[in-house]
RODO-2510 file (C-alpha; in nm, 4 decimals, decimal comma):
residues 496
     n   res          X          Y          Z
     1     m    -7,3025     9,9183     1,2417
     2     a    -7,4466     9,9010     0,8938
     3     a    -7,4617     9,6449     0,6168
     4     g    -7,4139     9,7233     0,2515
     5     e    -7,3471     9,5570    -0,0835
     6     g    -6,9900     9,5564    -0,2094
     7     k    -6,8628     9,5848    -0,5673
     8     s    -6,8788     9,2094    -0,6198
     9     g    -7,2365     9,1946    -0,4981
    10     s    -7,1421     9,0263    -0,1700
    11     l    -7,2572     9,1524     0,1639
    12     e    -7,0063     9,3569     0,3666
    13     w    -7,0248     9,5110     0,7118
    14     k    -6,9220     9,8626     0,8096
    15     i    -6,8859    10,0334     1,1479
    16     n    -6,8878    10,4000     1,2398
    17     v    -6,5603    10,5228     1,3895
    18     s    -6,5452    10,7982     1,6529
    19     n    -6,4015    11,0498     1,4051
    20     g    -6,7108    11,0276     1,1838
    21     t    -6,5743    10,7889     0,9198
    22     t    -6,6720    10,4320     0,8459
    23     k    -6,4542    10,1226     0,8384
    24     v    -6,5146     9,8050     0,6444
    25     l    -6,4849     9,4869     0,8490
    26     e    -6,2798     9,2210     0,6718
    27     p    -6,4041     8,8662     0,7245
    28     e    -6,1710     8,6451     0,9252
    29     r    -5,9992     8,3686     0,7354
    30     g    -6,0722     8,0154     0,8289
    31     l    -5,8259     7,7545     0,9450
    32     a    -5,7529     7,6413     0,5894
    33     g    -5,6790     7,9987     0,4819
    34     r    -5,4357     8,0588     0,7671
    35     v    -5,2593     7,7296     0,6997
    36     w    -5,2279     7,8096     0,3295
    37     q    -5,0845     8,1528     0,4094
    38     k    -4,8188     7,9986     0,6334
    39     v    -4,7369     7,7396     0,3670
    40     q    -4,6932     8,0149     0,1080
    41     s    -4,4611     8,2153     0,3323
    42     l    -4,2618     7,9017     0,4141
    43     i    -4,2213     7,8141     0,0448
    44     i    -4,1061     8,1674    -0,0362
    45     m    -3,8529     8,1637     0,2487
    46     k    -3,7159     7,8234     0,1441
    47     a    -3,6888     7,9294    -0,2195
    48     w    -3,5108     8,2519    -0,1246
    49     k    -3,2685     8,0651     0,1029
    50     f    -3,2002     7,8164    -0,1781
    51     l    -3,1166     8,0996    -0,4202
    52     i    -2,8840     8,2591    -0,1637
    53     d    -2,7041     7,9262    -0,1093
    54     c    -2,6625     7,8816    -0,4854
    55     w    -2,5214     8,2319    -0,5159
    56     n    -2,2755     8,1726    -0,2311
    57     i    -2,1566     7,8473    -0,3885
    58     g    -2,0992     8,0188    -0,7223
    59     v    -1,9147     8,3099    -0,5634
    60     a    -1,6968     8,0810    -0,3479
    61     e    -1,5870     7,8715    -0,6461
    62     p    -1,6795     8,0156    -0,9891
    63     t    -1,5411     7,7075    -1,1671
    64     r    -1,8515     7,5181    -1,0578
    65     f    -2,0621     7,7582    -1,2588
    66     t    -1,8385     7,7179    -1,5622
    67     h    -1,8643     7,3397    -1,5261
    68     c    -2,2411     7,3697    -1,5690
    69     l    -2,1851     7,5670    -1,8890
    70     k    -1,9439     7,3014    -2,0186
    71     v    -2,1958     7,0222    -1,9608
    72     g    -2,4636     7,2229    -2,1397
    73     l    -2,2258     7,2883    -2,4305
    74     s    -2,1369     6,9186    -2,4620
    75     l    -2,5013     6,8112    -2,4669
    76     t    -2,5882     7,0793    -2,7218
    77     v    -2,3127     6,9705    -2,9593
    78     v    -2,3844     6,5993    -2,9263
    79     s    -2,7550     6,6583    -2,9880
    80     l    -2,6635     6,7558    -3,3464
    81     l    -2,6462     6,3812    -3,4137
    82     y    -3,0258     6,3894    -3,3942
    83     y    -3,0913     6,7294    -3,5472
    84     m    -2,8781     6,6851    -3,8601
    85     r    -3,0270     6,4303    -4,0930
    86     p    -2,7010     6,3034    -4,2537
    87     l    -2,5515     6,2292    -3,9120
    88     y    -2,8695     6,0620    -3,7934
    89     d    -2,8856     5,8419    -4,1036
    90     g    -2,5223     5,7393    -4,0593
    91     i    -2,5382     5,6535    -3,6894
    92     g    -2,8992     5,5555    -3,6548
    93     k    -3,1064     5,5437    -3,3403
    94     n    -2,7982     5,4562    -3,1363
    95     a    -2,7138     5,8282    -3,1288
    96     m    -2,8886     5,8305    -2,7902
    97     w    -2,5863     5,6410    -2,6497
    98     a    -2,3686     5,9434    -2,7219
    99     i    -2,6027     6,1653    -2,5203
   100     m    -2,6070     5,9154    -2,2329
   101     t    -2,2273     5,9019    -2,2420
   102     v    -2,1976     6,2788    -2,2122
   103     v    -2,4332     6,2806    -1,9142
   104     v    -2,2516     6,0106    -1,7164
   105     v    -1,8934     6,1011    -1,8147
   106     s    -1,8939     6,4802    -1,7699
   107     e    -1,7285     6,5502    -1,4342
   108     y    -1,5988     6,8541    -1,2492
   109     t    -1,2257     6,7916    -1,2927
   110     v    -1,0317     6,6859    -1,6001
   111     g    -0,8937     6,3828    -1,4189
   112     s    -1,2354     6,2499    -1,3233
   113     t    -1,3651     6,3039    -1,6774
   114     i    -1,0713     6,1172    -1,8312
   115     y    -1,1002     5,8463    -1,5649
   116     k    -1,4630     5,7782    -1,6474
   117     s    -1,4099     5,8160    -2,0222
   118     i    -1,1227     5,5663    -2,0428
   119     n    -1,2969     5,3241    -1,8107
   120     r    -1,6157     5,3437    -2,0149
   121     a    -1,4352     5,3084    -2,3495
   122     v    -1,2196     5,0119    -2,2443
   123     a    -1,5001     4,8363    -2,0565
   124     t    -1,7435     4,8838    -2,3438
   125     t    -1,4941     4,7507    -2,5994
   126     i    -1,3982     4,4439    -2,3925
   127     a    -1,7547     4,3667    -2,2846
   128     g    -1,8890     4,4179    -2,6370
   129     s    -1,6253     4,1871    -2,7869
   130     l    -1,6926     3,9167    -2,5290
   131     g    -2,0659     3,9565    -2,5783
   132     v    -2,0344     3,9128    -2,9528
   133     g    -1,8049     3,6142    -2,9022
   134     v    -2,0460     3,4456    -2,6609
   135     h    -2,3311     3,5140    -2,9023
   136     w    -2,1296     3,3591    -3,1864
   137     v    -2,0662     3,0447    -2,9796
   138     a    -2,4315     3,0209    -2,8802
   139     s    -2,5487     3,0679    -3,2407
   140     h    -2,3569     2,7563    -3,3455
   141     c    -2,5361     2,5465    -3,0859
   142     d    -2,8857     2,4114    -3,0820
   143     r    -3,1616     2,6682    -3,0302
   144     v    -3,2584     2,4983    -2,7040
   145     y    -2,9119     2,5425    -2,5510
   146     q    -2,8601     2,9043    -2,6549
   147     p    -3,0409     3,0593    -2,3503
   148     i    -2,8436     2,8281    -2,1197
   149     i    -2,5065     2,9298    -2,2703
   150     l    -2,5941     3,2993    -2,2577
   151     g    -2,7262     3,2759    -1,9009
   152     v    -2,4203     3,0871    -1,7754
   153     s    -2,1862     3,3383    -1,9423
   154     v    -2,3691     3,6317    -1,7837
   155     f    -2,3489     3,4623    -1,4429
   156     i    -1,9751     3,3912    -1,4687
   157     f    -1,8567     3,7245    -1,6102
   158     a    -2,0865     3,9328    -1,3913
   159     s    -1,9753     3,7470    -1,0767
   160     v    -1,6048     3,7791    -1,1607
   161     a    -1,6356     4,1483    -1,2481
   162     t    -1,8285     4,2172    -0,9283
   163     f    -1,5624     4,0415    -0,7193
   164     t    -1,2853     4,2510    -0,8752
   165     r    -1,4563     4,5620    -0,7402
   166     f    -1,3587     4,4502    -0,3890
   167     i    -0,9873     4,4532    -0,4770
   168     p    -0,8425     4,7843    -0,3470
   169     t    -0,6321     4,8558    -0,6563
   170     v    -0,9185     4,7851    -0,8955
   171     k    -1,1661     4,9783    -0,6830
   172     a    -0,9427     5,2857    -0,6760
   173     r    -0,8850     5,3065    -1,0527
   174     f    -1,1236     5,0769    -1,2396
   175     d    -1,4389     5,0535    -1,0271
   176     y    -1,6468     5,2461    -1,2802
   177     g    -1,5052     5,0372    -1,5635
   178     a    -1,6042     4,7129    -1,3881
   179     l    -1,9571     4,8442    -1,3467
   180     i    -1,9821     4,9429    -1,7146
   181     f    -1,8398     4,6028    -1,8134
   182     i    -2,1206     4,4246    -1,6293
   183     l    -2,3839     4,6502    -1,7813
   184     t    -2,2538     4,6312    -2,1399
   185     f    -2,1865     4,2573    -2,1422
   186     s    -2,5320     4,1844    -2,0053
   187     l    -2,7026     4,4083    -2,2600
   188     v    -2,5055     4,2753    -2,5572
   189     s    -2,5289     3,9070    -2,4697
   190     i    -2,8945     3,9164    -2,3712
   191     s    -3,0167     4,1460    -2,6499
   192     g    -2,8219     3,9397    -2,9037
   193     y    -3,0678     3,6585    -2,8495
   194     r    -3,3395     3,8635    -3,0260
   195     v    -3,1254     4,0758    -3,2594
   196     d    -2,9959     3,9410    -3,5886
   197     e    -2,7337     4,2013    -3,6826
   198     l    -2,5579     4,2087    -3,3457
   199     v    -2,2142     4,3018    -3,4829
   200     m    -2,3458     4,6101    -3,6613
   201     l    -2,5416     4,7129    -3,3539
   202     a    -2,2299     4,6788    -3,1355
   203     q    -2,0219     4,8829    -3,3817
   204     q    -2,2768     5,1641    -3,3858
   205     r    -2,2938     5,1793    -3,0080
   206     v    -1,9157     5,1809    -2,9708
   207     s    -1,8829     5,4583    -3,2276
   208     t    -2,1465     5,6765    -3,0622
   209     i    -1,9880     5,6220    -2,7196
   210     a    -1,6501     5,7166    -2,8672
   211     i    -1,8011     6,0388    -3,0023
   212     g    -1,9435     6,1285    -2,6606
   213     i    -1,6174     6,0471    -2,4819
   214     s    -1,4024     6,2480    -2,7224
   215     l    -1,6328     6,5481    -2,6960
   216     c    -1,6317     6,5439    -2,3138
   217     i    -1,2531     6,5189    -2,2905
   218     l    -1,1991     6,8034    -2,5378
   219     v    -1,4491     7,0334    -2,3677
   220     s    -1,3116     6,9615    -2,0189
   221     m    -0,9529     7,0329    -2,1275
   222     l    -1,0067     7,3311    -2,3592
   223     f    -1,2659     7,5376    -2,1702
   224     w    -1,1785     7,6506    -1,8173
   225     p    -1,0099     7,3223    -1,7199
   226     v    -1,0135     7,2211    -1,3535
   227     w    -0,7194     6,9900    -1,2818
   228     a    -0,7416     6,7463    -0,9918
   229     g    -0,3631     6,7628    -0,9560
   230     d    -0,3726     7,1399    -0,9072
   231     k    -0,6412     7,1068    -0,6416
   232     l    -0,4384     6,8425    -0,4563
   233     h    -0,1243     7,0549    -0,4845
   234     n    -0,2973     7,3674    -0,3520
   235     q    -0,4744     7,1817    -0,0735
   236     t    -0,1452     7,0386     0,0531
   237     i     0,0041     7,3883     0,0623
   238     s    -0,3039     7,5250     0,2373
   239     n    -0,2959     7,2493     0,4999
   240     l     0,0648     7,3265     0,5902
   241     e    -0,0129     7,6964     0,6232
   242     k    -0,3180     7,6269     0,8376
   243     l    -0,1110     7,4125     1,0725
   244     a     0,1469     7,6904     1,1059
   245     i    -0,1200     7,9485     1,1896
   246     s    -0,2989     7,7212     1,4385
   247     l     0,0170     7,6150     1,6217
   248     e     0,1704     7,9589     1,6539
   249     g    -0,1643     8,1223     1,7225
   250     y    -0,2635     7,8923     2,0063
   251     i     0,0641     7,9476     2,1890
   252     a     0,0415     8,3236     2,1342
   253     e    -0,3162     8,3261     2,2626
   254     y    -0,2146     8,1203     2,5653
   255     f     0,0726     8,3454     2,6683
   256     s    -0,0125     8,6823     2,5046
   257     t    -0,3670     8,7652     2,6105
   258     e    -0,3250     9,1371     2,5344
   259     e    -0,2478     9,0832     2,1660
   260     a    -0,5139     8,8146     2,1336
   261     a    -0,7761     9,0447     2,2844
   262     q    -0,7277     9,2931     2,0000
   263     i    -0,8716     9,0487     1,7452
   264     p    -1,2461     8,9628     1,7477
   265     q    -1,3040     8,6253     1,9040
   266     e    -1,4987     8,4900     1,6045
   267     v    -1,2178     8,5766     1,3638
   268     l    -0,9558     8,4383     1,5996
   269     n    -1,1360     8,1065     1,6473
   270     k    -1,1903     8,0677     1,2730
   271     k    -0,8200     8,1138     1,1990
   272     l    -0,6890     7,9051     1,4867
   273     q    -0,9162     7,6095     1,4163
   274     g    -0,7977     7,5731     1,0586
   275     y    -0,6183     7,2531     1,1591
   276     k    -0,9583     7,0812     1,1773
   277     c    -0,9807     7,1046     0,7983
   278     v    -0,6546     6,9087     0,7859
   279     l    -0,7998     6,6331     1,0026
   280     n    -1,0874     6,5814     0,7565
   281     s    -0,8837     6,5944     0,4357
   282     k    -0,7909     6,2269     0,3958
   283     t    -1,0815     6,1204     0,1739
   284     t    -1,0503     6,4257    -0,0502
   285     e    -0,6750     6,3811    -0,0924
   286     e    -0,7055     6,0131    -0,1842
   287     s    -0,9767     6,0892    -0,4390
   288     m    -0,7828     6,3731    -0,6024
   289     a    -0,4586     6,1721    -0,6075
   290     n    -0,6309     5,8826    -0,7887
   291     l    -0,7817     6,1229    -1,0414
   292     a    -0,4625     6,3229    -1,0942
   293     i    -0,2869     6,0069    -1,2177
   294     w    -0,5123     6,0059    -1,5249
   295     e    -0,4417     6,3644    -1,6243
   296     p    -0,1969     6,4559    -1,9030
   297     a     0,0901     6,6991    -1,8583
   298     h    -0,0308     7,0480    -1,7725
   299     g     0,1432     7,3557    -1,6423
   300     r     0,4393     7,2613    -1,4248
   301     f     0,3234     6,9015    -1,3793
   302     y     0,4325     6,6337    -1,6219
   303     f     0,2581     6,3050    -1,6911
   304     g     0,3509     6,0510    -1,4238
   305     y     0,4098     6,3182    -1,1585
   306     p     0,4469     6,1547    -0,8114
   307     w     0,0971     6,2409    -0,6888
   308     k     0,0973     5,9469    -0,4478
   309     q     0,3694     6,1158    -0,2435
   310     y     0,1196     6,3894    -0,1603
   311     l    -0,0760     6,1251     0,0305
   312     n     0,2283     6,0553     0,2476
   313     i     0,2680     6,4271     0,3119
   314     g    -0,0998     6,4461     0,3987
   315     a    -0,0697     6,1569     0,6438
   316     a     0,2257     6,3240     0,8191
   317     t     0,0379     6,6548     0,8222
   318     r    -0,2701     6,4977     0,9826
   319     s    -0,0482     6,3347     1,2429
   320     c     0,0775     6,6804     1,3348
   321     a    -0,2785     6,8149     1,3339
   322     y    -0,3850     6,5522     1,5884
   323     c    -0,1158     6,6805     1,8249
   324     i    -0,2378     7,0377     1,7747
   325     d    -0,5891     6,9196     1,8546
   326     n    -0,4632     6,7739     2,1820
   327     l    -0,2717     7,0950     2,2445
   328     n    -0,5926     7,2906     2,1989
   329     s    -0,7681     7,0693     2,4540
   330     c    -0,4814     7,1192     2,6971
   331     i    -0,4902     7,4974     2,6566
   332     d    -0,8698     7,5141     2,6934
   333     s    -0,8655     7,2947     3,0038
   334     k    -0,9943     7,4434     3,3289
   335     m    -0,6800     7,3226     3,5039
   336     q    -0,4113     7,5763     3,4175
   337     a    -0,0562     7,6387     3,5347
   338     p     0,0063     7,9390     3,7640
   339     e     0,1093     8,2697     3,6099
   340     l     0,4590     8,2515     3,7609
   341     l     0,5203     7,9221     3,5864
   342     k     0,3760     8,0524     3,2584
   343     k     0,6075     8,3499     3,2749
   344     h     0,9048     8,1191     3,3287
   345     i     0,8412     7,9243     3,0044
   346     n     0,6719     8,1973     2,8002
   347     d     0,9706     8,2862     2,5831
   348     k     1,0777     7,9274     2,5201
   349     c     0,7299     7,8066     2,4232
   350     t     0,6735     8,1061     2,1986
   351     r     1,0076     8,0618     2,0235
   352     l     0,9571     7,6877     1,9832
   353     s     0,6128     7,7310     1,8276
   354     f     0,7514     8,0102     1,6081
   355     y     1,0248     7,7904     1,4621
   356     c     0,7857     7,4987     1,4111
   357     s     0,5517     7,7288     1,2222
   358     e     0,8436     7,8696     1,0264
   359     v     0,9423     7,5189     0,9151
   360     l     0,5847     7,4448     0,8044
   361     r     0,5701     7,7694     0,6070
   362     e     0,9044     7,6947     0,4427
   363     l     0,7731     7,3534     0,3382
   364     a     0,4575     7,5117     0,1955
   365     t     0,6701     7,7583    -0,0011
   366     a     0,8955     7,4803    -0,1306
   367     i     0,5960     7,2826    -0,2603
   368     k     0,4349     7,5941    -0,4047
   369     t     0,7426     7,7070    -0,5969
   370     r     0,8745     7,3529    -0,6556
   371     k     1,2175     7,4702    -0,5424
   372     r     1,4417     7,3459    -0,2656
   373     s     1,4896     7,6091     0,0018
   374     y     1,8184     7,6825     0,1718
   375     n     1,6317     7,8203     0,4711
   376     i     1,4620     7,4915     0,5578
   377     d     1,7742     7,3259     0,6961
   378     l     1,8548     7,6277     0,9087
   379     s     1,4969     7,6468     1,0346
   380     v     1,4979     7,2785     1,1296
   381     d     1,8270     7,3206     1,3172
   382     k     1,6861     7,6178     1,5065
   383     m     1,3736     7,4207     1,5900
   384     i     1,5767     7,1334     1,7338
   385     f     1,7949     7,3792     1,9242
   386     e     1,4865     7,5402     2,0771
   387     v     1,3645     7,1964     2,1900
   388     e     1,6840     7,1552     2,3873
   389     e     1,6486     7,5046     2,5309
   390     f     1,2888     7,4313     2,6240
   391     q     1,3877     7,1108     2,8023
   392     n     1,6573     7,2990     2,9931
   393     a     1,3992     7,5587     3,0949
   394     l     1,1772     7,2833     3,2327
   395     k     1,4652     7,1504     3,4385
   396     s     1,5242     7,4935     3,5909
   397     l     1,1763     7,5469     3,7303
   398     p     1,1436     7,7632     4,0450
   399     c     1,2061     7,5756     4,3698
   400     e     0,8545     7,6267     4,5007
   401     f     0,7281     7,3966     4,2220
   402     v     0,9755     7,1193     4,2965
   403     l     0,8532     6,9483     4,6141
   404     p     0,9346     6,5999     4,7394
   405     l     0,6762     6,3398     4,6523
   406     s     0,7359     6,1453     4,9753
   407     t     0,5428     6,3938     5,1952
   408     p     0,2503     6,2261     5,3797
   409     e    -0,0881     6,2666     5,2206
   410     n    -0,2250     6,4593     5,5173
   411     s    -0,0664     6,6809     5,7822
   412     i    -0,1957     6,7864     6,1260
   413     d    -0,1839     7,1458     6,2408
   414     k    -0,1390     7,2757     6,6010
   415     n    -0,5090     7,2303     6,6792
   416     g    -0,4966     6,8642     6,5833
   417     e    -0,6953     6,9096     6,2617
   418     k    -0,5982     6,7465     5,9360
   419     i    -0,4831     6,9683     5,6508
   420     e    -0,4429     6,8766     5,2877
   421     n    -0,1018     6,7949     5,1538
   422     p     0,0409     7,1137     4,9923
   423     n     0,2055     6,8936     4,7260
   424     q    -0,1319     6,7869     4,5939
   425     a    -0,2302     7,1363     4,4792
   426     t     0,1173     7,2013     4,3438
   427     l     0,1231     6,8862     4,1366
   428     l    -0,2159     6,9716     3,9902
   429     e    -0,0759     7,3077     3,8871
   430     v     0,2383     7,1570     3,7360
   431     l     0,0455     6,8854     3,5484
   432     p    -0,0844     7,1183     3,2691
   433     l     0,2728     7,2308     3,2118
   434     g     0,3867     6,8710     3,1689
   435     m     0,1106     6,8040     2,9167
   436     l     0,1918     7,1217     2,7271
   437     a     0,5635     7,0408     2,7181
   438     t     0,5028     6,6835     2,6039
   439     l     0,2739     6,7933     2,3216
   440     l     0,5111     7,0637     2,2002
   441     i     0,8015     6,8196     2,1868
   442     e     0,5808     6,5656     2,0081
   443     i     0,4745     6,8290     1,7555
   444     v     0,8410     6,8931     1,6767
   445     a     0,8874     6,5218     1,6038
   446     r     0,5811     6,5220     1,3775
   447     v     0,7038     6,8303     1,1935
   448     e     1,0320     6,6509     1,1245
   449     e     0,8315     6,3686     0,9632
   450     v     0,6610     6,6225     0,7376
   451     v     1,0045     6,7574     0,6430
   452     q     1,1198     6,4078     0,5446
   453     e     0,8129     6,3464     0,3265
   454     v     0,8520     6,6811     0,1502
   455     d     1,2199     6,6007     0,0871
   456     k     1,1121     6,2752    -0,0786
   457     l     0,8704     6,4679    -0,2985
   458     a     1,1484     6,7085    -0,3912
   459     d     1,3689     6,4158    -0,4978
   460     m     1,0930     6,2365    -0,6897
   461     a     0,9618     6,5505    -0,8622
   462     e     1,3120     6,6911    -0,9195
   463     f     1,2572     7,0248    -0,7534
   464     k     1,4902     7,2982    -0,8702
   465     i     1,7553     7,4291    -0,6356
   466     q     1,6803     7,7759    -0,5100
   467     k     1,9510     8,0334    -0,5572
   468     e     2,1444     8,0886    -0,2388
   469     k     2,0557     8,4050    -0,0521
   470     k     2,2282     8,5774     0,2330
   471     l     2,0644     8,4486     0,5489
   472     q     2,0174     8,6855     0,8387
   473     d     2,1083     8,5235     1,1637
   474     i     1,8399     8,6139     1,4110
   475     q     2,0247     8,4580     1,7050
   476     p     2,1825     8,7857     1,8308
   477     s     1,8412     8,9550     1,8433
   478     e     1,6667     8,6855     2,0436
   479     n     1,5381     8,9208     2,3108
   480     n     1,3850     9,1678     2,0662
   481     q     1,2307     8,8934     1,8559
   482     t     1,0822     8,7142     2,1553
   483     k     0,9341     9,0401     2,2772
   484     n     0,7543     9,1096     1,9489
   485     q     0,6623     8,7551     1,8437
   486     g     0,3170     8,7637     2,0037
   487     q     0,2228     9,0839     1,8216
   488     e     0,3600     8,9599     1,4874
   489     t     0,1765     8,6308     1,5207
   490     m    -0,1570     8,7931     1,5896
   491     k    -0,1058     9,0329     1,2977
   492     a    -0,0320     8,7378     1,0680
   493     i    -0,3458     8,5600     1,1848
   494     e    -0,5517     8,8719     1,1240
   495     e    -0,4096     8,9169     0,7741
   496     v    -0,4712     8,5575     0,6556
***
C-alpha cells in the first residue's frame, strides 16, 4: 500500500493488485452522503413517475391538453388590457378583475364555463347594485350611523345568501353565484365607506368582468369545445354496453369454461367488471346533467334538450348493475351447483342472458343514433319468453334433486350409527341454483325498467323512427345459436 498526492493536492491511497497494477482506494461516504444519494434517487424516480402519469393522462384524453392551451390563450389575450396603453387608460387598474375572472371561470367543459360565467355576471350585477344602493342610503345618514347601516346590511344579505346555498335547487344551479354575490356585496358595501366615486368603480369592475366572461365563453366554444351534454350522452351509451358485456360474459364464463379459458384472465376480468364503473357513475352524471342545461344548441342537441331524463336512465342502469354485482358474488361463491344441474339449465341461462344483453345493446344503439328501433320490441318479447322457458326448466329439474323436506334430520344405519340427512347436502347444492335463477329473473325486470326510461327519452327528445328492416327470426335455429353463443360472447368480450 502506498500513499500519493492526487491532482487536487489531496492525499489518496493506492494498493498493489496481484496482476502488477495499482488501484486507487475511494474514500467511503459518510452517513450524510449516503442519505443525500438516496434522496436524489428518490426525487428522480418521483419526477419520472410524475411525467409518465402526465403523459398517460394526455394520451387517454387529449382534450385535457387542449384545455390547458385554451386557458393560456385566454390569459394572454386578456393581459393586453395591461400591455396596451389606450386600453389600460380606459379601464384603469381594475383590469386585474378581468384576469381574475378568466382564471376562476375557465373550466373544462363549455357547460361549466357558461355556468360559472352567467352566475358570476348576474351575481356581480345584483350584488353591485345592492351595494351601491346601500351605500347611497348610508351616505344620507349621519356619519356615526353609516358603519352600523353597512354592517347590518352585510349581515342580513350574507346570511340570506348563505342559507340559499342549502336549498337543493339553488345549490345545483346557482351555488357559485350565491358565493360571488356574498363576496361582491361585501367588497362593494365595505369599500364604499372609504371610496368617494363608488359608482364609477363599480362600473369599471363590471365592465372588466364582462370582458373576461365574454372571452372565456368564446374561447371555450370556438376552440376544441368539450360539451358536457356529449359526455353525458356517451357515458350513458357506454354504461349500457358495459352492462351487456358483464351480464353475458359472466354467464358464459360460468357455463362455458373452455371458451373463457382462451382469453387471458386479466383481460377477461377487466371486461367483465365494467359494471362497477356504472355503480360509481351517479355523481358524474348529476354534475354533467346540471352543466348540460346551460349549454346552447350544438350538433344534434337543441337548447332545452331533456338532459334530466338521462339521470332516470342512469338510476335504472345502476339498479341493474347492482343485480349483476350480486350475480357475480353468486357465481364466485365456493358453494356451487353440481355439473348435472348446470348442464340442465345451461342453454336456458345462456339464452336468457343473451337476450337481456341484446336488449341493452339495442337501447344503447337507439340513444346513440337517436332513432327508435324496430328490433327492441322483438328483443323484449324474446327476453320475456325466455324467462318463461327458464322457469319451466327449473320446474323440470331431475328427480334426484327433488327430495321431500320432511325426512328426519338424522338417520341410523345397520350398525346403529347416525348418518347425515342426504337432503342436507342436496339442498346446499340446489341453493346456488335458486340464487342464480332469482337474480336472472330480477335482472330481466330491471332491464324492462331501463327500456321504459329510454322510451320516455325517445318521446321527450323526439327520436326519429328507424326505417323498417326485414327481421330474421332466429327461433328456428335455436339449437345452433345456443351451441355457438358461448364462443360468440367471448369473442365479443375480447374485441371490445
